[in-house]
PANUPA-290840 format. One line per 3 residues: for each residue x, y, z of C-alpha. Coordinates in steps of 0.1 Angstrom, whole numbers, plus 2048, in hexadecimal, padded with zeros to 3 digits. Example, Ala and Ser with C-alpha at 12.3 -4.5 7.8 and 13.67 -1.06 7.14 Angstrom:
# residues 2
87B/7D3/84E; 889/7F5/847
END
This chain:
# residues 500
976/944/7A6; 95A/95E/7A2; 945/946/78F
94A/92B/7A9; 940/943/7C4; 921/94E/7B1
917/92A/7AD; 91B/923/7D2; 907/941/7DD
8EC/938/7C4; 8E8/914/7D1; 8E8/922/7F5
8CB/939/7EB; 8B8/91D/7DB; 8BE/906/7F9
8B2/922/811; 893/928/7FD; 88B/903/7FB
892/900/821; 879/91C/82A; 85E/90E/812
862/8EB/81E; 863/8F4/843; 844/908/841
830/8ED/830; 83E/8D2/848; 835/8E3/868
813/8EE/85A; 80A/8CA/857; 81C/8BF/877
808/8D8/88C; 7E6/8C9/87F; 7E2/8B8/8A2
7E3/8DB/8B1; 7CA/8EA/899; 7B2/8CD/89C
7B1/8CE/8C3; 7A4/8F1/8BF; 788/8E6/8A8
776/8CB/8BA; 755/8DB/8B3; 758/8D4/88E
744/8B8/87D; 755/896/879; 759/89B/854
76F/8B9/859; 784/8A8/874; 787/88B/85C
795/8A2/841; 7AF/8AF/85B; 7B8/88B/863
7BD/884/83D; 7D5/8A0/83B; 7E7/894/85A
7E9/870/84C; 7F7/87E/82B; 812/890/83F
81A/870/851; 81D/85C/830; 833/877/821
84B/873/83F; 84C/84D/839; 856/854/815
871/86C/81F; 87F/854/839; 87F/838/820
891/84E/807; 8AB/857/822; 8B0/832/82B
8B7/82B/806; 8D0/847/806; 8E2/83C/825
8E4/817/81D; 8EC/81E/7F8; 8CE/80B/7EC
8CC/811/7C6; 8B1/7FC/7B5; 89F/7F8/794
879/7FD/792; 85E/7F1/77B; 849/810/781
84F/831/792; 834/827/7AB; 84A/809/7B6
862/823/7C5; 846/835/7D7; 836/816/7E5
858/807/7F0; 863/827/803; 841/82B/813
842/809/821; 867/80A/82B; 860/82B/83D
842/81D/84E; 855/7FE/85A; 870/814/868
857/82A/87B; 846/80C/889; 868/802/899
870/826/8A5; 84D/82C/8B4; 84C/80B/8C6
86C/814/8D7; 85D/836/8DF; 83E/826/8ED
854/816/909; 85A/839/919; 843/84A/932
824/85C/923; 833/87F/928; 853/875/916
841/865/8FA; 82E/885/8F4; 84E/89A/8F5
861/881/8E0; 846/882/8C6; 84B/8A7/8C0
871/8A5/8C3; 873/88A/8A9; 85C/89A/890
86C/8BC/896; 88F/8AE/88F; 883/89B/871
873/8BB/864; 893/8CF/866; 8A7/8B2/857
890/8AC/83A; 88C/8D1/832; 8B0/8D9/82D
8BB/8CB/80B; 8DB/8B9/813; 8DF/8B0/7EE
8D9/8C9/7D1; 8C4/8AF/7BF; 8A9/8B1/7DA
8A0/8D5/7CF; 898/8C9/7AC; 881/8AE/7B9
85B/8B2/7BF; 83D/89C/7C8; 836/897/7A3
85A/88B/79D; 851/86C/7B0; 832/866/79B
842/86B/779; 82D/84E/76B; 80E/864/76F
81D/883/75D; 811/87A/73A; 7ED/86C/741
7D4/871/725; 7B1/87E/72C; 7A2/85C/732
7BD/853/74C; 7BA/875/75D; 794/870/75F
799/84E/76E; 7B2/85B/789; 797/876/792
77D/85A/795; 794/845/7AB; 79A/862/7C2
775/86A/7C3; 76D/846/7CD; 786/846/7E9
777/865/7F7; 752/859/7F5; 75A/836/802
762/843/825; 754/82B/83F; 73E/835/85C
752/83F/87B; 751/827/899; 73E/832/8B8
75B/825/8CE; 777/83D/8D8; 78E/82D/8F1
7AE/81D/8E5; 7A4/7F9/8F0; 782/7FD/8E2
790/808/8C1; 7A7/7EB/8C0; 78B/7D3/8C5
776/7E5/8AA; 793/7E4/891; 7A0/7C1/899
784/7AC/8AA; 797/78C/8A4; 7B7/799/8B5
7CE/792/897; 7E2/7B2/898; 800/7B4/8AF
801/7CD/8CB; 820/7DD/8BC; 80C/7EA/89F
7F3/7FA/8B7; 810/80A/8CA; 81D/819/8A9
7FA/827/8A1; 7F6/835/8C3; 817/848/8C1
80E/854/89E; 7EE/864/8AB; 7FC/86B/8CE
7F3/891/8CE; 7CD/886/8CB; 7CF/86C/8E7
7BF/883/900; 7A2/88A/8E8; 78F/869/8E3
77A/876/8C6; 799/882/8B3; 7AB/863/8BB
78F/84E/8AD; 78D/862/88D; 7B3/860/88A
7B4/83A/88C; 797/836/875; 7A6/84E/85B
7C7/83B/85C; 7B7/819/857; 7A2/827/839
7B7/840/828; 7DB/833/82F; 7D4/80E/82B
7BD/812/80C; 7D5/82A/7FB; 7F3/814/801
7DE/7F6/7F5; 7D4/807/7D5; 7F7/815/7CE
806/7F3/7D3; 7EC/7E2/7BD; 7F4/7FC/7A1
819/7F5/7A5; 812/7D0/7A4; 7FC/7D1/785
818/7E5/772; 82D/7C5/772; 814/7B5/75B
7FD/7CE/74A; 7FD/7F2/73C; 7FA/811/74F
7D7/818/741; 7C9/7F6/74C; 7DB/7F8/76D
7C8/818/775; 7A8/806/76A; 7B0/7E9/780
7B3/800/79F; 792/811/796; 781/7EF/790
78D/7E3/7B2; 783/802/7C5; 760/805/7B3
757/7E3/7BF; 73B/7E5/7D9; 74E/7CA/7EC
767/7E4/7F6; 74D/7F8/809; 73D/7D8/817
75E/7CB/824; 768/7EB/834; 747/7F1/845
748/7CD/853; 76C/7D0/860; 782/7EE/859
7A1/7DA/867; 7A0/7C4/847; 7B1/7E2/835
7D0/7D8/847; 7CE/7B2/84C; 7C1/7A7/82A
7D6/7BE/815; 7F7/7AF/820; 7F6/793/805
7F9/7AE/7E9; 817/7BE/7FA; 826/79C/7FF
824/792/7DA; 82D/7B5/7CD; 84C/7B5/7E4
859/795/7D4; 854/7A2/7B1; 864/7C4/7B9
882/7B6/7CD; 889/79F/7AF; 886/7BD/798
89C/7D4/7AD; 8BC/7C1/7A4; 8CD/7C8/7C5
8D1/7B3/7E4; 8CD/7D2/7FA; 8A8/7D0/7F6
8A9/7B1/80C; 8A5/7CB/828; 882/7D3/81B
878/7AF/817; 883/7A6/83B; 871/7C4/849
852/7BA/835; 852/799/847; 854/7AB/868
836/7C1/85E; 823/7A1/855; 829/793/877
81A/7B2/887; 7FB/7AF/872; 7F6/789/877
80A/76F/888; 805/757/86C; 816/76F/854
836/766/865; 836/745/853; 82C/756/833
84B/76E/836; 862/750/83B; 852/73F/81C
858/760/80A; 87D/760/811; 880/73B/807
86F/73F/7E5; 883/760/7E0; 8A4/74E/7E6
89C/72E/7D2; 884/73A/7B7; 882/75F/7B1
8A8/764/7B4; 8B1/742/7A6; 8C7/753/78B
8DB/767/7A4; 8FC/75B/7B4; 900/74C/7D6
911/76C/7E2; 8F4/781/7D6; 8DB/76B/7E9
8F0/76C/809; 8F2/792/807; 8CC/794/802
8C7/77D/81F; 8DF/792/835; 8CC/7B1/82F
8AA/79F/834; 8B6/791/855; 8AF/7B0/86A
88A/7AF/862; 888/78A/865; 897/789/887
87E/7A4/893; 862/78F/884; 86D/76F/896
872/781/8B7; 84F/791/8B4; 840/76F/8AB
850/75D/8C8; 847/777/8E2; 823/778/8D7
81E/755/8CB; 7F9/749/8CA; 7EF/72B/8B5
7CB/737/8B3; 7D7/756/8A0; 7EB/742/887
7D5/725/87B; 7B5/731/86A; 7B3/71D/84A
799/727/82F; 796/706/81D; 77B/708/802
76F/72A/810; 784/739/7F4; 76A/72F/7DA
74D/73E/7EE; 760/75F/7F2; 76A/75F/7CD
746/75A/7C3; 739/775/7DB; 752/78F/7CD
74A/788/7A8; 725/789/7AF; 728/7AD/7BD
73C/7B9/7A0; 734/7AF/77C; 755/7BB/76F
766/79F/782; 756/784/76C; 773/78C/755
78A/77B/76E; 77D/759/763; 78A/760/73F
7A9/770/74D; 7B1/74F/75F; 7AB/73B/73F
7C3/752/72C; 7DD/74E/747; 7DA/728/746
7DD/729/720; 7FB/740/721; 80B/728/73A
804/706/72B; 7FF/70E/705; 815/72C/6FF
817/724/6D9; 7F4/733/6D3; 7FB/754/6C2
7DD/767/6D0; 7EC/766/6F4; 810/76C/6E9
80A/792/6E8; 808/793/70E; 827/7A7/718
82F/799/739; 84D/783/737; 84F/75E/73F
864/765/75E; 84C/77D/76E; 82F/767/764
83F/74A/777; 845/760/795; 821/76C/795
813/748/793; 82B/73C/7AE; 822/759/7C5
7FC/755/7C1; 7FF/730/7C6; 810/734/7E8
7F6/74F/7F3; 7D9/738/7E8; 7E7/719/7F9
7F0/72D/818; 7CD/73B/81A; 7BC/719/816
7D3/707/82E; 7DF/720/848; 7CD/742/848
7B0/74D/833; 7BA/772/835; 7D2/76E/818
7B5/765/800; 796/777/80D; 787/79A/80A
7A2/7B3/7FF; 7BB/796/7F9; 7A3/786/7E0
797/7A7/7D0; 7B9/7AF/7C2; 7BE/78C/7B4
79C/78D/7A3; 7A2/7AF/794; 7C4/7A5/787
7B5/788/773; 798/79E/767; 7B0/7B6/757
7C3/79B/742; 7A8/797/727; 7A7/7BD/723
7CD/7BE/71F; 7CB/7A3/705; 7B0/7B6/6F2
7C3/7D7/6F4; 7E3/7C8/6E7; 7D1/7B9/6CA
7C2/7DB/6C1; 7E0/7F0/6CA; 7DE/803/6A9
7B9/80C/6AD; 7BB/829/6C5; 796/833/6C3
78A/80F/6C9; 7A1/80C/6E7; 794/82C/6F6
770/821/6F0; 775/7FF/701; 788/810/71D
76B/829/723; 751/80D/722; 763/7FA/73E
767/81A/753; 741/81F/750; 73A/7FA/758
74F/7FD/778; 740/81F/781; 71B/814/77C
722/7F5/791; 732/807/7AE; 713/80F/7C3
720/832/7C4; 6FF/83F/7D3; 704/827/7F1
726/835/7F7; 71A/859/7F5; 6FF/851/80F
71A/844/828; 730/862/820; 713/87B/827
70D/86C/849; 72E/87C/854; 71E/89E/850
701/894/865; 716/886/882
END
């Protein structure tokens, strides 16, 4: 009995310590809007850093909400990489907050402001008290276990990736009002009003301060969308290639001068043109998860696509169709029905949103042969991407002449390989016949980078026993990507934030 009481008092002490530690950190970040309002005289670069901290806090709450949804709905799944779990929970939490904040936006302005603080305060108290003992043993690094054993080359590469993200910050818009910002970020009016409502509530404490509101939205579109894009791309690459080359792929994509050019031309593309990657990763991950309950995610992903672009409603229906009849072809009828039942919530929301805001001009924007012009343009700006031509040849050989021994060492299985080809085929046809957004700018960048890495994966597998040779080749390609990154041009844009 005494031992039992000692254990109970011990866990109570640990829980209380954890609660105090978590609550202090939580409210330190939550009160950033209060700190910033008293620091309006600071230069934009420092306000931008404050907003990065605030956006990091928002993303962490998406993750915790996604984790809580998993717990409540008993969603237990398999993952290919630890980053799969992070990406999935970030998106699931974001989808949930979009719904909650849109309901909140219907209230009078005063009640929106009060409800904002009530919701975050209540979530802070709820998340801070460890309802399960296991939570005490978890940390941020627990969710990034894949990065725990990085070698020196990989650590250097991660540092370079973070540095490029920092120095690729775009110039801030001169516009500050909400409607003007919407036009600046979405001049073609593709994004649904519900997304802007969600973003408005997210930054509601800054609404009375136009300069802060502008920086907040710009920070969100750059830091949040780009970080989600890169995390998803890494998780996607891990289905097919090694961790080391997946990191190189993220670095190669980010170091392309096209990234800076695209962002400076239209910052809104960080949301619109990145959906195709999430769409295909979602298919691969839901298949890998081996549970029908992840249908909830795939349905909400379709709803999110509808908010980004009306034509993506059709893409989400296609996604469900090929998931049922191709990706899950080996599953039972009961399993498919359960998956569809869980996906129905998001699909119903998507269809309702589509019908209420139907506009044919926002749906039909085919690219046709523009794909090849965009492809040539991206390859011309980044010499590394010429490897994509050889990557495509290797893929074709792997598909149609699998008996050739030199390509048999590629580790990705025939099933995942077929899933990749089907998914890419759907995206390319959709872009050429319906909406070019699925195969332009950021949408095309990740496809090119994927094929550029396949020849390197083949080389690395053939020289797997020659560690020094692999390290030398790896270093050479890091230097090639870095020297071709127009780093000085990015720094010039970054330094303008100090002069503003």
